[in-house]
C-alpha positions in Angstrom: 85.7 39.9 127.3 82.5 41.9 126.8 81.4 42.5 123.2 80.7 46.0 121.9 77.0 45.8 122.6 77.5 44.8 126.2 80.0 47.7 126.5 77.6 50.2 124.9 75.0 49.2 127.5 77.4 50.1 130.4 78.9 46.6 131.1 79.8 45.8 133.8 78.1 48.6 135.7 74.6 47.6 134.4 75.1 43.8 134.8 72.2 42.1 136.5 73.1 38.5 135.7 74.9 36.4 133.1 75.3 32.9 131.9 77.9 31.5 129.5 75.8 32.6 126.6 73.8 35.6 127.8 74.2 38.9 129.6 71.3 40.7 131.2 71.8 44.4 131.8 69.8 47.4 132.9 69.0 49.9 130.2 70.2 53.4 131.1 67.4 54.8 129.0 64.2 53.6 130.6 61.1 53.9 128.4 59.4 52.0 131.2 60.6 51.1 134.6 62.5 47.8 134.5 63.7 48.0 130.9 66.6 45.7 130.4 68.8 44.4 127.5 69.4 40.7 127.0 72.7 40.4 125.0 74.2 37.2 123.5 77.8 36.8 124.3 78.5 34.7 121.3 80.1 36.4 118.2 76.8 36.4 116.3 75.4 39.3 114.3 72.3 37.5 113.1 69.8 35.5 115.2 70.2 32.4 113.0 74.0 32.4 113.8 73.4 31.5 117.5 74.5 28.0 118.6 72.0 25.5 119.8 73.3 26.0 123.3 72.6 29.7 123.2 69.1 29.1 121.9 68.5 26.6 124.6 69.7 29.0 127.3 67.5 31.7 125.9 64.3 30.0 127.2 65.5 29.9 130.8 66.7 33.5 130.6 63.3 34.7 129.2 61.3 32.9 131.8 63.5 34.2 134.6 63.3 37.8 133.3 59.6 37.6 133.1 59.3 36.4 136.7 61.8 39.0 138.0 60.1 41.9 136.2 56.6 40.7 137.0 57.5 40.8 140.7 59.2 44.1 140.4 56.9 46.2 138.3 53.8 44.0 137.9 53.8 44.6 134.1 50.6 44.2 132.1 52.4 43.2 128.9 56.0 42.7 128.0 57.8 43.6 124.7 60.9 42.1 123.2 62.5 44.3 120.6 65.3 42.8 118.4 66.3 45.9 116.5 70.0 45.5 115.8 70.2 48.6 113.7 73.1 50.2 115.5 74.5 47.6 117.9 75.7 44.5 115.9 75.5 41.7 118.4 72.4 39.7 118.9 70.3 41.3 121.6 66.8 42.1 122.8 65.5 45.2 124.4 63.0 43.8 127.0 60.5 46.4 128.0 57.8 45.8 130.7 54.6 47.6 129.7 52.0 49.1 132.0 49.1 51.6 132.0 49.7 53.3 135.4 52.7 55.3 136.6 55.4 53.5 138.5 57.9 55.1 141.0 61.3 53.9 141.9 63.7 55.9 144.2 61.3 58.9 143.9 61.6 58.9 140.1 58.4 58.7 138.1 58.3 56.3 135.2 55.4 56.6 132.7 55.0 54.2 129.9 54.4 57.0 127.3 53.7 54.6 124.5 50.9 52.6 126.3 48.9 50.9 124.8 50.8 51.2 121.5 54.5 50.5 120.7 57.1 51.6 123.3 58.0 55.3 123.1 61.7 54.8 123.2 62.5 58.5 122.6 60.5 59.4 125.8 62.7 57.3 128.1 63.9 58.4 131.5 67.7 58.8 131.3 69.3 57.4 134.4 72.3 59.0 136.0 75.2 56.8 137.1 73.8 56.7 140.7 70.3 55.9 139.5 71.6 53.2 137.1 73.5 51.7 140.0 70.5 51.7 142.3 68.2 50.1 139.8 70.8 47.5 138.7 71.5 46.6 142.4 67.8 46.3 143.1 67.3 44.0 140.1 70.4 42.0 140.9 69.2 41.4 144.4 65.8 40.2 143.1 67.6 37.9 140.6 69.9 36.5 143.3 67.0 36.0 145.7 65.3 33.9 143.1 62.5 36.3 142.4 62.9 35.1 138.9 
């Protein structure tokens, strides 16, 4: 069963990939094109509570995410935010960063915070159809091994 953080981030609609320990989901609010959330499926509300297996699985997920997003948006930098102020389960907001406009499905995505911290409040809010399109695109890249 999905935890509350997975559900808040539109699980299962936003699901790109998952392992026994991690769920990778498209962020409906896109501060930069390709923003995703990596959510631990274990019942942990602090990073130090994760099992050794979840920590071990994290390395593979991070490497795969970076390959997938690198191929998709050609990011210049990538940010991992572990804020956990509202959503209690261990999770990271993964935000690819870039200096030049990106376009997906005729939608323009600026990285308004570049070159500083991500401007989370200036995100593009995806509709259900747009979330589906982006998630499907990322899922296909993941399944094709572009990760």
